[in-house]
N, C-alpha and C positions, 0 to 999 in steps of 0.2 A: 504494500500500500504506500502510496506517495505521501511525503511528509505533509503537504498542504491538505490532502484529502483526510488524512488522519487527524489533523488539527481541527478541521471542520466537523468531523464526527464527534470528537471529544467536546468541542465547543457546543454543539447542538445538545449533547447529553447533559452538559453542565447547565445550559439554559433551562432545559426541561426539569432538571433536578432543583434548580433555584425556584422555578415556578411552583413545583410540587411542594417545596418547603414553605413557600409563602401561603399556599392554600392550607397546609398543615398547621401553620401558626394561627391562621384565622379560625380553623376548626377547634384548636386547643383553647383559644381565647373564648370562643362561644361556649365550649364545655365548662370552662371555669366559671363563666357568668351563670350558667344554669346550676352548677354545683353550689355557688354562693346563694342562689335563690332557694334551693332545697335546704341548705343549712339554715338560712333565716327562717324559713317556714317551720323547720323542725324545732328551732328554738321557741318560736311562737307557740307551737303545739305543746311543747314541754311545759312552758309557763302556764298555759291554760289548763293542762292536766293537773299541775300542782295546785292551782286555785280550786279546781273542781274537786280534787281529793280532799282538800280542807273543808269544803262545803259538805261533801258527802259524809265525812267524819262527824261534823257537827250535827247533821240530820240524824245520823245513826245514834249519837249520844242522846239527842232530844227524844227520839223515838223510844229508846230504852227507858229513859226517865219517865216518859208518859205511860209506857206499858206497866212500869212498877207502880206508878201513882194510880192508874186505872185498876190494877189488881188489888191494891190496898182499899180503894173505895168500894170495889165489888164485895170484898170481905165485910167491910163495915155495913154496907147495904143489906147483905144477907143476914148479918147478926141482928140488925134492927128489925128486919122482916120477921125473923124467928121470935124475937121478943114480943112483937105485937100480934103474932099469930097469923102472918100472911103466908107462911110456908106450909 
């Protein structure tokens, strides 16, 4: 192969490689942006989950307290009914 022809072939491959690298850089940049969005969304979901967990825990405690209170009142009501002869 002649020296000039060889240089043309190498140069054409280098140009193509440079173009491909440019496209690859754009693709990687786009992926990073998407990854950043996913990360931000995940952080938001985690914060929301923590807040909701706190709310659920409070509701659970309130429900347990109400169930205990309701049970005590049921016993008192039954005792009163038995004393006045309604049972």
